[in-house]
DSSP file (Angstrom, degrees, kcal/mol; ACC not computed):
  #  RESIDUE AA STRUCTURE BP1 BP2  ACC     N-H-->O    O-->H-N    N-H-->O    O-->H-N    TCO  KAPPA ALPHA  PHI   PSI    X-CA   Y-CA   Z-CA
    1    1 A M     >        0   0    0      0, 0.0     4,-1.7     0, 0.0     5,-0.2   0.000 360.0 360.0 360.0 -41.3   -3.4  -47.7  -48.5
    2    2 A K  H  >  +     0   0    0      1,-0.2     4,-1.9     2,-0.2     5,-0.1   0.872 360.0  52.8 -67.5 -36.5   -1.9  -44.4  -49.3
    3    3 A I  H  > S+     0   0    0      1,-0.2     4,-2.2     2,-0.2    -1,-0.2   0.878 106.3  54.5 -65.3 -38.0   -4.3  -42.6  -47.0
    4    4 A R  H  > S+     0   0    0      2,-0.2     4,-2.0     1,-0.2    -1,-0.2   0.910 108.9  45.8 -64.4 -43.7   -3.3  -44.9  -44.1
    5    5 A S  H  X S+     0   0    0     -4,-1.7     4,-2.2     2,-0.2    -1,-0.2   0.861 111.5  53.1 -69.4 -34.2    0.4  -44.1  -44.4
    6    6 A Q  H  X S+     0   0    0     -4,-1.9     4,-2.2     2,-0.2    -2,-0.2   0.899 108.3  50.5 -65.4 -39.6   -0.3  -40.4  -44.7
    7    7 A T  H  X S+     0   0    0     -4,-2.2     4,-2.5     2,-0.2    -2,-0.2   0.901 109.6  50.7 -64.0 -41.4   -2.4  -40.6  -41.4
    8    8 A R  H  X S+     0   0    0     -4,-2.0     4,-2.5     2,-0.2    -2,-0.2   0.908 110.2  49.6 -62.4 -41.8    0.5  -42.4  -39.7
    9    9 A E  H  X S+     0   0    0     -4,-2.2     4,-2.4     2,-0.2    -2,-0.2   0.901 110.7  50.1 -64.2 -39.7    2.9  -39.7  -40.9
   10   10 A N  H  X S+     0   0    0     -4,-2.2     4,-2.6     2,-0.2    -2,-0.2   0.923 111.0  48.7 -63.6 -44.0    0.6  -37.0  -39.6
   11   11 A I  H  X S+     0   0    0     -4,-2.5     4,-2.3     1,-0.2    -2,-0.2   0.908 111.7  49.6 -62.9 -41.6    0.3  -38.7  -36.2
   12   12 A A  H  X S+     0   0    0     -4,-2.5     4,-1.9     2,-0.2    -1,-0.2   0.906 110.8  50.2 -63.9 -40.9    4.1  -39.1  -36.0
   13   13 A G  H  X S+     0   0    0     -4,-2.4     4,-1.8     1,-0.2    -2,-0.2   0.926 111.5  47.3 -62.7 -44.6    4.5  -35.4  -36.8
   14   14 A Y  H  X S+     0   0    0     -4,-2.6     4,-2.1     1,-0.2    -1,-0.2   0.863 108.4  56.1 -64.8 -34.9    2.0  -34.4  -34.2
   15   15 A A  H  < S+     0   0    0     -4,-2.3    -1,-0.2     1,-0.2    -2,-0.2   0.879 108.9  46.9 -65.0 -36.7    3.7  -36.6  -31.7
   16   16 A F  H  < S+     0   0    0     -4,-1.9     4,-0.5     1,-0.2    -1,-0.2   0.845 115.6  45.4 -71.9 -32.9    7.0  -34.8  -32.3
   17   17 A I  H  X S+     0   0    0     -4,-1.8     4,-2.4     1,-0.2     3,-0.4   0.780  94.0  81.9 -78.4 -27.5    5.3  -31.4  -32.0
   18   18 A L  H  X S+     0   0    0     -4,-2.1     4,-2.8     1,-0.2     5,-0.2   0.844  87.5  50.6 -54.1 -46.6    3.4  -32.3  -28.9
   19   19 A P  H  > S+     0   0    0      0, 0.0     4,-2.3     0, 0.0    -1,-0.2   0.922 114.4  45.1 -60.3 -41.2    6.1  -31.7  -26.2
   20   20 A N  H  > S+     0   0    0     -4,-0.5     4,-2.6    -3,-0.4    -2,-0.2   0.893 113.2  50.9 -66.9 -38.5    6.9  -28.2  -27.7
   21   21 A L  H  X S+     0   0    0     -4,-2.4     4,-2.5     2,-0.2    -1,-0.2   0.914 110.5  48.4 -65.1 -42.9    3.2  -27.4  -27.9
   22   22 A I  H  X S+     0   0    0     -4,-2.8     4,-2.7    -5,-0.2     5,-0.2   0.927 112.6  48.9 -62.7 -44.6    2.6  -28.4  -24.3
   23   23 A G  H  X S+     0   0    0     -4,-2.3     4,-2.8    -5,-0.2     5,-0.3   0.900 111.1  50.4 -61.2 -41.2    5.6  -26.3  -23.2
   24   24 A F  H  X>S+     0   0    0     -4,-2.6     5,-2.4     2,-0.2     4,-2.0   0.922 112.6  46.3 -62.7 -44.0    4.4  -23.4  -25.2
   25   25 A I  I  <>S+     0   0    0     -4,-2.5     5,-2.6     3,-0.2    -2,-0.2   0.934 118.4  41.1 -64.6 -45.9    0.9  -23.6  -23.6
   26   26 A I  I  <5S+     0   0    0     -4,-2.7    -2,-0.2    -5,-0.2    -1,-0.2   0.922 127.1  29.4 -69.9 -44.6    2.2  -24.0  -20.1
   27   27 A F  I  <5S+     0   0    0     -4,-2.8    -3,-0.2    -5,-0.2    -2,-0.2   0.581 135.9  13.6 -99.1 -10.7    5.0  -21.5  -20.1
   28   28 A T  I  X5S+     0   0    0     -4,-2.0     4,-2.3    -5,-0.3     5,-0.2   0.652 121.7  43.3-127.0 -60.3    3.8  -18.9  -22.7
   29   29 A A  I  ><S+     0   0    0     -5,-2.4     4,-2.6     1,-0.2     5,-0.2   0.928 116.0  46.0 -64.9 -47.4    0.2  -19.0  -23.7
   30   30 A F  H  ><S+     0   0    0     -5,-2.6     4,-3.0    -6,-0.3     5,-0.3   0.946 114.3  47.0 -63.5 -48.4   -1.4  -19.6  -20.3
   31   31 A P  H  > S+     0   0    0      0, 0.0     4,-2.3     0, 0.0    -1,-0.2   0.905 114.5  47.4 -60.8 -39.0    0.7  -16.9  -18.5
   32   32 A V  H  X S+     0   0    0     -4,-2.3     4,-2.1     2,-0.2    -2,-0.2   0.936 115.0  45.7 -66.1 -45.0    0.0  -14.3  -21.2
   33   33 A G  H  X S+     0   0    0     -4,-2.6     4,-2.2    -5,-0.2    -1,-0.2   0.904 114.1  48.0 -64.2 -41.6   -3.7  -15.1  -21.2
   34   34 A F  H  X S+     0   0    0     -4,-3.0     4,-2.7    -5,-0.2    -1,-0.2   0.883 110.1  52.4 -67.9 -37.2   -3.9  -15.0  -17.4
   35   35 A S  H  X S+     0   0    0     -4,-2.3     4,-2.0    -5,-0.3    -1,-0.2   0.902 109.4  49.5 -63.7 -40.2   -2.0  -11.7  -17.3
   36   36 A F  H  X S+     0   0    0     -4,-2.1     4,-0.8     2,-0.2    -2,-0.2   0.914 110.9  50.4 -63.6 -41.8   -4.5  -10.3  -19.8
   37   37 A F  H >< S+     0   0    0     -4,-2.2     3,-1.0     1,-0.2    -2,-0.2   0.922 109.3  50.5 -61.0 -44.6   -7.4  -11.6  -17.6
   38   38 A I  H >< S+     0   0    0     -4,-2.7     3,-1.6     1,-0.3     5,-0.3   0.874 105.2  58.2 -61.5 -36.5   -5.8  -10.0  -14.5
   39   39 A G  H 3< S+     0   0    0     -4,-2.0    20,-0.4     1,-0.3    21,-0.3   0.731 101.8  55.4 -65.4 -21.6   -5.5   -6.7  -16.4
   40   40 A L  T << S+     0   0    0     -3,-1.0    15,-2.3    -4,-0.8    16,-1.4   0.393 108.6  55.5 -90.3   3.2   -9.3   -6.7  -17.0
   41   41 A T  B <  S-A   54   0A   0     -3,-1.6    13,-0.2    13,-0.3    18,-0.0  -0.723  81.0-121.5-127.1 174.8  -10.0   -7.0  -13.3
   42   42 A N        +     0   0    0     11,-1.8     2,-0.2    -2,-0.2    12,-0.1   0.052  62.9 143.3-101.6  24.3   -9.3   -5.2  -10.0
   43   43 A W        -     0   0    0     -5,-0.3     2,-0.3    10,-0.2    -2,-0.1  -0.433  29.5-171.8 -71.5 130.5   -7.7   -8.3   -8.6
   44   44 A D    >   -     0   0    0     -2,-0.2     3,-1.3     4,-0.1    -2,-0.1  -0.790  39.4-106.1-110.2 166.9   -4.7   -8.0   -6.3
   45   45 A I  T 3  S+     0   0    0     -2,-0.3     4,-0.1     1,-0.3    -2,-0.1   0.639 112.9  61.9 -70.6 -13.4   -2.8  -11.1   -5.2
   46   46 A F  T 3  S+     0   0    0      2,-0.1     2,-0.3     0, 0.0    -1,-0.3   0.615  91.5  73.9 -91.1 -12.9   -4.2  -11.0   -1.7
   47   47 A T  S <  S-     0   0    0     -3,-1.3     5,-0.1     1,-0.1     2,-0.1  -0.699  92.5 -97.5 -99.8 155.2   -7.9  -11.4   -2.5
   48   48 A R    >   -     0   0    0     -2,-0.3     3,-1.3     1,-0.1    -4,-0.1  -0.368  28.7-123.2 -68.9 148.9   -9.5  -14.6   -3.6
   49   49 A I  G >  S+     0   0    0      1,-0.3     3,-1.1     2,-0.2    -1,-0.1   0.788 110.1  59.3 -66.2 -27.1  -10.0  -15.0   -7.3
   50   50 A K  G 3  S+     0   0    0      1,-0.2    -1,-0.3     3,-0.0    -2,-0.0   0.673  98.8  59.5 -77.0 -13.6  -13.7  -15.5   -6.9
   51   51 A D  G <  S+     0   0    0     -3,-1.3    -1,-0.2     2,-0.1     2,-0.2   0.176  80.0 127.4 -94.3  17.6  -14.0  -12.1   -5.2
   52   52 A V    <   -     0   0    0     -3,-1.1     2,-0.5    -5,-0.1    -3,-0.0  -0.521  51.3-144.1 -81.5 139.9  -12.7  -10.3   -8.3
   53   53 A E        -     0   0    0     -2,-0.2   -11,-1.8     2,-0.0     2,-0.5  -0.898  15.9-128.8-103.6 130.4  -14.6   -7.4   -9.9
   54   54 A F  B     +A   41   0A   0     -2,-0.5   -13,-0.3   -13,-0.2   -14,-0.0  -0.662  30.8 170.9 -78.8 123.1  -14.4   -7.1  -13.7
   55   55 A V    >   -     0   0    0    -15,-2.3     3,-1.1    -2,-0.5   -14,-0.2   0.374  28.9-146.3-115.0   2.1  -13.4   -3.6  -14.7
   56   56 A G  T >   -     0   0    0    -16,-1.4     3,-0.5     1,-0.2    -1,-0.3  -0.411  64.9 -19.9  70.8-141.5  -12.9   -4.1  -18.4
   57   57 A F  T 3> S+     0   0    0      1,-0.2     4,-2.4     2,-0.1    -1,-0.2   0.233 103.4 107.6 -89.2  14.7  -10.2   -2.0  -20.2
   58   58 A Q  H <> S+     0   0    0     -3,-1.1     4,-2.4     1,-0.2    -1,-0.2   0.902  78.2  51.0 -60.0 -43.1  -10.0    0.6  -17.4
   59   59 A N  H <> S+     0   0    0     -3,-0.5     4,-2.2   -20,-0.4    -1,-0.2   0.903 111.4  48.0 -61.8 -40.8   -6.7   -0.6  -16.2
   60   60 A Y  H  > S+     0   0    0    -21,-0.3     4,-2.5    -4,-0.2    -1,-0.2   0.878 109.8  52.2 -69.5 -36.9   -5.2   -0.5  -19.7
   61   61 A L  H  X S+     0   0    0     -4,-2.4     4,-1.0     2,-0.2    -2,-0.2   0.917 111.2  47.4 -63.5 -42.3   -6.6    3.0  -20.3
   62   62 A E  H  X S+     0   0    0     -4,-2.4     4,-0.6     1,-0.2     3,-0.4   0.898 111.3  52.2 -63.5 -39.6   -4.9    4.1  -17.0
   63   63 A M  H >< S+     0   0    0     -4,-2.2     3,-1.0     1,-0.2     6,-0.2   0.930 108.5  48.6 -63.8 -45.5   -1.7    2.4  -18.0
   64   64 A F  H 3< S+     0   0    0     -4,-2.5    -1,-0.2     1,-0.2    -2,-0.2   0.660 114.2  46.8 -73.2 -14.0   -1.5    4.1  -21.5
   65   65 A T  H 3< S+     0   0    0     -4,-1.0    -1,-0.2    -3,-0.4    -2,-0.2   0.449  86.5 107.7-101.5  -2.2   -2.2    7.6  -19.9
   66   66 A D    <X  -     0   0    0     -3,-1.0     4,-2.0    -4,-0.6     5,-0.2  -0.618  65.3-144.8 -76.9 128.3    0.4    7.1  -17.1
   67   67 A P  H  > S+     0   0    0      0, 0.0     4,-2.4     0, 0.0     5,-0.2   0.831  99.0  56.9 -64.5 -30.8    3.4    9.3  -17.7
   68   68 A W  H  > S+     0   0    0      2,-0.2     4,-2.3     1,-0.2     5,-0.2   0.912 107.7  48.0 -65.3 -41.0    5.8    6.7  -16.2
   69   69 A F  H  > S+     0   0    0     -6,-0.2     4,-2.3     2,-0.2    -1,-0.2   0.917 111.4  49.7 -64.9 -43.4    4.5    4.1  -18.7
   70   70 A I  H  X S+     0   0    0     -4,-2.0     4,-2.1     1,-0.2    -2,-0.2   0.909 111.4  49.4 -63.0 -41.9    5.0    6.5  -21.6
   71   71 A T  H  X S+     0   0    0     -4,-2.4     4,-2.4     1,-0.2    -1,-0.2   0.911 110.7  49.8 -63.0 -42.3    8.5    7.3  -20.4
   72   72 A S  H  X S+     0   0    0     -4,-2.3     4,-2.3     1,-0.2    -2,-0.2   0.878 109.7  51.3 -66.3 -36.0    9.4    3.6  -20.1
   73   73 A M  H  X S+     0   0    0     -4,-2.3     4,-2.3     2,-0.2    -1,-0.2   0.888 109.4  50.4 -67.0 -38.3    8.0    2.9  -23.6
   74   74 A K  H  X S+     0   0    0     -4,-2.1     4,-2.6     2,-0.2     5,-0.2   0.924 110.4  49.9 -62.5 -44.0   10.2    5.8  -25.0
   75   75 A N  H  X S+     0   0    0     -4,-2.4     4,-2.4     1,-0.2    -2,-0.2   0.915 111.4  48.2 -61.8 -43.1   13.2    4.3  -23.3
   76   76 A N  H  X S+     0   0    0     -4,-2.3     4,-2.6     2,-0.2    -1,-0.2   0.892 110.2  52.5 -64.1 -39.0   12.5    0.9  -24.7
   77   77 A F  H  X S+     0   0    0     -4,-2.3     4,-2.1     2,-0.2    -2,-0.2   0.935 111.0  46.1 -61.9 -46.7   12.0    2.4  -28.2
   78   78 A F  H  X S+     0   0    0     -4,-2.6     4,-2.4     2,-0.2    -2,-0.2   0.894 111.8  52.4 -63.9 -38.7   15.4    4.1  -28.0
   79   79 A F  H  X S+     0   0    0     -4,-2.4     4,-1.5     1,-0.2    -2,-0.2   0.936 111.3  46.1 -61.4 -45.7   17.0    1.0  -26.7
   80   80 A L  H  < S+     0   0    0     -4,-2.6    -1,-0.2     1,-0.2    -2,-0.2   0.819 113.5  50.2 -68.1 -30.2   15.6   -1.1  -29.6
   81   81 A C  H  < S+     0   0    0     -4,-2.1     4,-0.5    -5,-0.2    -1,-0.2   0.894 116.4  39.3 -73.0 -39.8   16.7    1.6  -32.1
   82   82 A F  H  X S+     0   0    0     -4,-2.4     4,-2.4     1,-0.2    -2,-0.2   0.615  95.8  81.2 -89.0 -12.1   20.2    1.9  -30.8
   83   83 A L  H  X S+     0   0    0     -4,-1.5     4,-2.5     1,-0.2     5,-0.2   0.926  92.8  48.1 -61.7 -46.0   20.8   -1.8  -30.2
   84   84 A P  H  > S+     0   0    0      0, 0.0     4,-2.4     0, 0.0    -1,-0.2   0.879 111.2  52.4 -61.9 -34.6   21.6   -2.7  -33.9
   85   85 A V  H  > S+     0   0    0     -4,-0.5     4,-2.6     2,-0.2    -2,-0.2   0.923 110.2  47.7 -64.9 -43.8   24.0    0.3  -34.0
   86   86 A E  H  X S+     0   0    0     -4,-2.4     4,-2.5     2,-0.2    -1,-0.2   0.907 112.0  49.4 -63.6 -41.8   25.8   -1.0  -30.9
   87   87 A I  H  X S+     0   0    0     -4,-2.5     4,-2.1     2,-0.2    -1,-0.2   0.915 111.7  49.3 -64.1 -41.8   26.0   -4.5  -32.3
   88   88 A F  H  X S+     0   0    0     -4,-2.4     4,-2.4     2,-0.2    -2,-0.2   0.926 111.8  48.1 -63.0 -44.9   27.4   -3.1  -35.6
   89   89 A L  H  X S+     0   0    0     -4,-2.6     4,-2.6     1,-0.2    -2,-0.2   0.896 110.3  52.0 -63.9 -39.1   30.0   -1.0  -33.8
   90   90 A A  H  X S+     0   0    0     -4,-2.5     4,-2.4     2,-0.2    -1,-0.2   0.896 110.2  49.2 -62.9 -39.2   31.1   -3.9  -31.7
   91   91 A L  H  X S+     0   0    0     -4,-2.1     4,-2.4     2,-0.2    -2,-0.2   0.908 110.5  50.1 -65.5 -41.9   31.5   -6.0  -34.8
   92   92 A V  H  X S+     0   0    0     -4,-2.4     4,-2.4     2,-0.2    -2,-0.2   0.926 112.2  47.2 -62.2 -44.7   33.5   -3.3  -36.5
   93   93 A I  H  X S+     0   0    0     -4,-2.6     4,-2.6     2,-0.2    -2,-0.2   0.904 111.5  51.5 -63.7 -41.0   35.8   -3.0  -33.4
   94   94 A A  H  X S+     0   0    0     -4,-2.4     4,-0.8     1,-0.2    -2,-0.2   0.905 111.0  47.2 -63.5 -41.2   36.2   -6.8  -33.3
   95   95 A V  H >X S+     0   0    0     -4,-2.4     4,-0.6     2,-0.2     3,-0.5   0.902 112.4  50.2 -66.3 -40.1   37.2   -7.0  -36.9
   96   96 A M  H >< S+     0   0    0     -4,-2.4     3,-1.1     1,-0.2    -2,-0.2   0.906 109.2  51.1 -63.8 -41.2   39.7   -4.1  -36.4
   97   97 A L  H 3< S+     0   0    0     -4,-2.6    -1,-0.2     1,-0.3    -2,-0.2   0.648 104.7  58.3 -72.8 -12.5   41.2   -5.8  -33.4
   98   98 A N  H << S+     0   0    0     -4,-0.8    -1,-0.3    -3,-0.5    -2,-0.2   0.605 100.0  72.7 -87.8 -12.8   41.6   -9.0  -35.5
   99   99 A G  S << S-     0   0    0     -3,-1.1     2,-1.0    -4,-0.6    -3,-0.0  -0.101 103.8 -76.2 -87.9-169.2   43.8   -7.1  -38.0
  100  100 A K        +     0   0    0      4,-0.0    -2,-0.1    -2,-0.0    -1,-0.1  -0.784  69.4 143.6 -95.4  97.3   47.3   -5.8  -37.8
  101  101 A I    >   -     0   0    0     -2,-1.0     3,-1.1    -4,-0.2     2,-0.2  -0.965  54.4-100.4-130.9 149.9   47.2   -2.7  -35.6
  102  102 A P  T 3  S+     0   0    0      0, 0.0    -2,-0.0     0, 0.0     0, 0.0  -0.462 106.6  19.8 -69.8 140.4   49.7   -1.4  -33.1
  103  103 A G  T 3> S+     0   0    0     -2,-0.2     4,-2.4     3,-0.1     5,-0.2   0.719  77.2 145.6  77.1  22.0   48.7   -2.0  -29.5
  104  104 A K  H <>  +     0   0    0     -3,-1.1     4,-2.5     1,-0.2     5,-0.2   0.892  69.6  49.6 -60.7 -42.2   46.3   -4.8  -30.4
  105  105 A T  H  > S+     0   0    0      2,-0.2     4,-2.4     1,-0.2    -1,-0.2   0.915 111.5  48.7 -64.7 -43.3   47.1   -6.9  -27.3
  106  106 A F  H  > S+     0   0    0      2,-0.2     4,-2.5     1,-0.2    -2,-0.2   0.921 112.8  47.7 -62.7 -43.9   46.6   -3.9  -25.0
  107  107 A L  H  X S+     0   0    0     -4,-2.4     4,-2.3     2,-0.2    -2,-0.2   0.903 111.2  50.3 -65.6 -41.2   43.3   -3.0  -26.6
  108  108 A R  H  X S+     0   0    0     -4,-2.5     4,-2.1    -5,-0.2    -1,-0.2   0.927 112.3  47.8 -61.2 -44.2   42.0   -6.6  -26.5
  109  109 A T  H  X S+     0   0    0     -4,-2.4     4,-2.0     1,-0.2    -2,-0.2   0.909 110.3  52.3 -62.4 -42.1   42.9   -6.8  -22.8
  110  110 A T  H  < S+     0   0    0     -4,-2.5    -1,-0.2     1,-0.2    -2,-0.2   0.885 112.5  44.5 -63.0 -40.0   41.2   -3.4  -22.1
  111  111 A F  H  < S+     0   0    0     -4,-2.3     4,-0.3     1,-0.2    -1,-0.2   0.840 119.2  41.6 -73.8 -31.8   38.0   -4.6  -23.8
  112  112 A Y  H >X S+     0   0    0     -4,-2.1     4,-1.4    -5,-0.2     3,-0.8   0.681  92.4  84.4 -90.7 -18.2   37.9   -8.0  -22.1
  113  113 A L  H 3X S+     0   0    0     -4,-2.0     4,-2.5     1,-0.2     3,-0.2   0.861  84.5  56.0 -57.5 -42.5   39.0   -6.9  -18.6
  114  114 A P  H 3> S+     0   0    0      0, 0.0     4,-1.3     0, 0.0    -1,-0.2   0.852 104.7  55.1 -60.5 -31.3   35.5   -6.0  -17.3
  115  115 A N  H <> S+     0   0    0     -3,-0.8     4,-0.8    -4,-0.3    -2,-0.2   0.914 112.9  40.7 -66.0 -42.0   34.3   -9.4  -18.2
  116  116 A I  H  X S+     0   0    0     -4,-1.4     4,-2.1     1,-0.2     3,-0.3   0.864 106.2  64.8 -73.7 -36.5   37.0  -11.1  -16.1
  117  117 A T  H  X S+     0   0    0     -4,-2.5     4,-2.4     1,-0.2    -1,-0.2   0.873  97.5  54.3 -58.6 -40.7   36.7   -8.6  -13.2
  118  118 A S  H  X S+     0   0    0     -4,-1.3     4,-2.2     1,-0.2    -1,-0.2   0.897 109.0  48.5 -63.8 -39.2   33.2   -9.6  -12.3
  119  119 A Y  H  X S+     0   0    0     -4,-0.8     4,-2.3    -3,-0.3    -1,-0.2   0.888 110.8  51.1 -66.8 -38.1   34.2  -13.3  -12.0
  120  120 A V  H  X S+     0   0    0     -4,-2.1     4,-2.4     2,-0.2    -2,-0.2   0.913 110.1  49.4 -65.0 -42.1   37.1  -12.4   -9.8
  121  121 A V  H  X S+     0   0    0     -4,-2.4     4,-2.2     2,-0.2    -2,-0.2   0.932 111.7  47.9 -63.4 -45.9   35.0  -10.2   -7.5
  122  122 A V  H  X S+     0   0    0     -4,-2.2     4,-2.3     1,-0.2    -1,-0.2   0.904 111.7  51.1 -62.4 -40.6   32.4  -13.0   -7.1
  123  123 A T  H  X S+     0   0    0     -4,-2.3     4,-2.3     1,-0.2    -1,-0.2   0.910 109.4  49.7 -62.9 -42.5   35.1  -15.5   -6.4
  124  124 A M  H  X S+     0   0    0     -4,-2.4     4,-2.0     2,-0.2    -1,-0.2   0.894 109.6  51.5 -65.0 -39.0   36.7  -13.3   -3.7
  125  125 A I  H  X S+     0   0    0     -4,-2.2     4,-2.2     2,-0.2    -2,-0.2   0.930 110.9  47.8 -63.3 -44.5   33.3  -12.8   -2.0
  126  126 A W  H  X S+     0   0    0     -4,-2.3     4,-2.4     1,-0.2    -2,-0.2   0.880 108.8  54.5 -65.3 -36.3   32.7  -16.6   -1.9
  127  127 A L  H  < S+     0   0    0     -4,-2.3     4,-0.3     1,-0.2    -1,-0.2   0.899 109.9  47.4 -62.4 -38.6   36.2  -17.1   -0.6
  128  128 A L  H >< S+     0   0    0     -4,-2.0     3,-0.8     1,-0.2     8,-0.3   0.893 112.6  48.9 -67.7 -39.2   35.4  -14.7    2.3
  129  129 A I  H 3< S+     0   0    0     -4,-2.2     8,-1.7     1,-0.2     9,-0.5   0.883 116.5  41.8 -66.9 -37.7   32.1  -16.4    3.0
  130  130 A L  T 3< S+     0   0    0     -4,-2.4    -1,-0.2     5,-0.2    -2,-0.2   0.244  78.3 138.4 -98.1  12.7   33.6  -19.9    3.1
  131  131 A R    <>  -     0   0    0     -3,-0.8     4,-1.5    -4,-0.3     7,-0.4  -0.340  53.2-136.5 -58.3 135.6   36.8  -19.1    5.0
  132  132 A P  T  4 S+     0   0    0      0, 0.0    -1,-0.1     0, 0.0    20,-0.1   0.840  97.2  33.4 -65.6 -32.4   37.4  -21.8    7.6
  133  133 A D  T  4 S+     0   0    0      1,-0.1    -2,-0.1     5,-0.0    19,-0.0   0.855 137.7  10.4 -95.4 -36.3   38.3  -19.5   10.4
  134  134 A E  T  4 S+     0   0    0     -6,-0.1    -3,-0.1     4,-0.0    -1,-0.1   0.297  88.4 130.3-127.8   9.1   36.2  -16.4    9.9
  135  135 A G     X  -     0   0    0     -4,-1.5     4,-1.9     1,-0.1    -6,-0.2  -0.275  61.0-126.6 -71.6 153.8   33.6  -17.2    7.2
  136  136 A I  H  > S+     0   0    0     -8,-0.3     4,-2.3     2,-0.2     5,-0.2   0.882 108.3  54.4 -65.3 -39.7   29.9  -16.6    7.6
  137  137 A V  H  > S+     0   0    0     -8,-1.7     4,-2.5     1,-0.2    -1,-0.2   0.934 110.8  44.4 -62.6 -46.6   29.0  -20.1    6.8
  138  138 A N  H  > S+     0   0    0     -9,-0.5     4,-2.5    -7,-0.4    -1,-0.2   0.850 110.8  54.8 -68.6 -32.9   31.3  -21.6    9.5
  139  139 A A  H  X S+     0   0    0     -4,-1.9     4,-1.9     2,-0.2    -1,-0.2   0.912 110.1  47.1 -64.0 -40.7   30.1  -19.0   12.0
  140  140 A F  H  X S+     0   0    0     -4,-2.3     4,-1.3     2,-0.2    -2,-0.2   0.931 111.7  49.8 -65.2 -44.8   26.5  -20.1   11.3
  141  141 A L  H  <>S+     0   0    0     -4,-2.5     5,-2.7     1,-0.2     3,-0.3   0.899 111.0  49.7 -61.4 -40.0   27.4  -23.8   11.6
  142  142 A Y  H ><5S+     0   0    0     -4,-2.5     3,-1.2     1,-0.2    -1,-0.2   0.877 106.6  56.2 -65.1 -36.9   29.2  -23.2   14.9
  143  143 A S  H 3<5S+     0   0    0     -4,-1.9    -1,-0.2     1,-0.3    -2,-0.2   0.773 106.9  49.1 -69.0 -24.6   26.2  -21.3   16.2
  144  144 A I  T 3<5S-     0   0    0     -4,-1.3    -1,-0.3    -3,-0.3    -2,-0.2   0.347 129.6 -92.2 -97.0   7.7   23.9  -24.3   15.6
  145  145 A G  T < 5S+     0   0    0     -3,-1.2    13,-1.5     1,-0.3     2,-0.6   0.541  76.3 140.6 104.1   7.9   26.3  -26.6   17.3
  146  146 A V  E   < -B  157   0B   0     -5,-2.7     2,-0.5    11,-0.2    -1,-0.3  -0.757  40.1-149.3 -85.9 120.6   28.5  -28.1   14.6
  147  147 A K  E     -B  156   0B   0      9,-2.2     9,-2.2    -2,-0.6     2,-0.5  -0.778  10.2-158.4 -91.4 129.5   32.1  -28.3   16.0
  148  148 A I  E     -B  155   0B   0     -2,-0.5     7,-0.2     7,-0.2    -2,-0.0  -0.913  14.2-126.5-112.3 131.1   34.7  -27.9   13.3
  149  149 A R    >   -     0   0    0      5,-1.7     3,-1.1    -2,-0.5     5,-0.0  -0.303  25.5-112.5 -69.8 159.7   38.3  -29.2   13.8
  150  150 A Q  T 3  S+     0   0    0      1,-0.3    -1,-0.1     2,-0.1    -2,-0.0   0.849 116.8  54.9 -63.1 -35.9   41.2  -26.8   13.3
  151  151 A D  T 3  S-     0   0    0      1,-0.1    -1,-0.3     3,-0.1    -2,-0.0   0.617 102.4-135.5 -77.5  -8.2   42.4  -28.6   10.2
  152  152 A G  S <  S+     0   0    0     -3,-1.1    -2,-0.1     2,-0.2    -1,-0.1   0.552  74.2 110.3  74.0   7.6   39.0  -28.1    8.7
  153  153 A L  S    S+     0   0    0      1,-0.2     2,-0.4    -5,-0.0    -1,-0.1   0.738  75.5  30.1 -88.8 -23.2   38.8  -31.6    7.3
  154  154 A Q        -     0   0    0      2,-0.0    -5,-1.7    -5,-0.0     2,-0.4  -0.994  60.3-160.3-141.8 141.8   36.2  -33.1    9.5
  155  155 A A  E     -B  148   0B   0     -2,-0.4     2,-0.4    -7,-0.2    -7,-0.2  -0.939   8.6-170.6-120.9 145.8   33.1  -31.9   11.4
  156  156 A A  E     -B  147   0B   0     -9,-2.2    -9,-2.2    -2,-0.4     2,-0.4  -0.984  24.9-120.6-134.4 145.4   31.4  -33.5   14.2
  157  157 A Y  E      B  146   0B   0     -2,-0.4   -11,-0.2   -11,-0.2   -12,-0.1  -0.722 360.0 360.0 -84.2 131.8   28.1  -32.8   16.0
  158  158 A G              0   0    0    -13,-1.5    -1,-0.1    -2,-0.4   -12,-0.1   0.440 360.0 360.0-119.6 360.0   28.6  -32.0   19.6
């Protein structure tokens, strides 16, 4: 009786894990394995997969001796080394700006302004694209035969 309930619990546990396992296989394990397989061949995307020639680790040897690859690995290493330092400094600045310091509002605004500016720029671009009188979208609609009324409330095919 005890073995039976343990088996049911195991099946229930596997049933809960199964969706994550399927997602991991589809979106992580298969792409990584297929990328490794492609690295062992001379396959480019334009030739059929059955015409592929196996070259072994030759591609990886070329990659590790390529100066561009070595430079990119150095850049990634420096990025990973300095990222904790940047996060720590950002935390220190945030704690300082939460305290009582003169000009706190100005400093907060100065640090947050670049974040807002990008949204404002994107909004202005979309407003230009969607303008009723001169926008690119309405110009395209007019070119394919959609007639737009002056008040912009209703469109009719003509």
